[in-house]
C-alpha positions as CSV (number, residue, x, y, z in Angstrom):
1,M,2.5,-16.4,-41.0
2,I,1.3,-20.0,-39.4
3,K,0.9,-20.3,-36.1
4,S,-1.1,-21.5,-33.3
5,Y,-3.8,-20.1,-31.5
6,A,-6.7,-21.1,-28.5
7,L,-9.5,-20.9,-29.9
8,I,-12.0,-19.3,-27.2
9,A,-15.6,-18.4,-27.7
10,N,-16.8,-15.0,-27.0
11,E,-17.2,-13.0,-23.6
12,T,-15.5,-16.6,-22.4
13,I,-12.2,-17.4,-20.8
14,L,-12.9,-21.5,-22.1
15,V,-10.3,-23.4,-24.8
16,V,-12.3,-25.5,-26.4
17,N,-9.5,-26.3,-29.9
18,T,-5.8,-25.2,-30.0
19,I,-5.7,-25.0,-34.2
20,V,-2.6,-23.8,-36.5
21,A,-3.7,-20.8,-38.2
22,D,-2.7,-18.2,-40.1
23,E,-2.4,-15.0,-38.7
24,T,-5.4,-13.0,-40.5
25,F,-7.5,-16.2,-39.8
26,Q,-10.9,-15.4,-37.9
27,I,-13.7,-17.2,-37.6
28,E,-17.4,-15.9,-36.2
29,G,-18.7,-15.7,-31.9
30,Y,-14.6,-16.8,-31.5
31,Y,-11.2,-15.1,-30.4
32,L,-8.0,-15.8,-30.8
33,M,-5.0,-15.4,-28.6
34,E,-1.7,-16.9,-29.7
35,I,0.1,-19.7,-27.7
36,L,4.1,-18.7,-27.6
37,D,7.1,-21.1,-27.5
38,G,7.4,-23.1,-24.4
39,I,3.7,-21.8,-23.3
40,L,0.7,-25.2,-22.7
41,C,-2.5,-24.9,-23.5
42,Q,-4.7,-27.8,-24.6
43,T,-8.2,-27.5,-24.8
44,G,-10.5,-27.5,-21.6
45,M,-7.5,-24.7,-19.4
46,Y,-8.9,-21.2,-18.5
47,Y,-6.7,-18.2,-20.1
48,N,-6.8,-15.9,-17.8
49,K,-6.0,-12.1,-19.3
50,G,-3.6,-11.3,-16.5
51,D,-1.0,-12.8,-17.5
52,G,-1.4,-14.6,-20.1
53,F,-1.2,-17.6,-19.1
54,F,-3.6,-21.3,-19.4
55,Y,-4.7,-23.0,-15.9
56,Y,-6.5,-26.9,-15.6
57,D,-9.1,-24.7,-13.5
58,D,-10.9,-20.8,-13.5
59,A,-9.4,-19.9,-10.7
60,F,-6.3,-20.2,-12.3
61,T,-4.2,-21.7,-9.7
62,I,-3.3,-25.1,-11.5
63,S,-0.8,-25.0,-14.4
């Protein structure tokens, strides 16, 4: 199934790109986080693993 994903470099939380791909898609050195309907995610945002949302700052205060 084709879905929207945030492309994030391994060991980081910075979104380097957003892509549309099959759920089995993989790219070396990166992990994908699905962007669910109603969730804002843009390149340059930060992923908070604790709540699953994306923020404009790495302190997770601006969404």
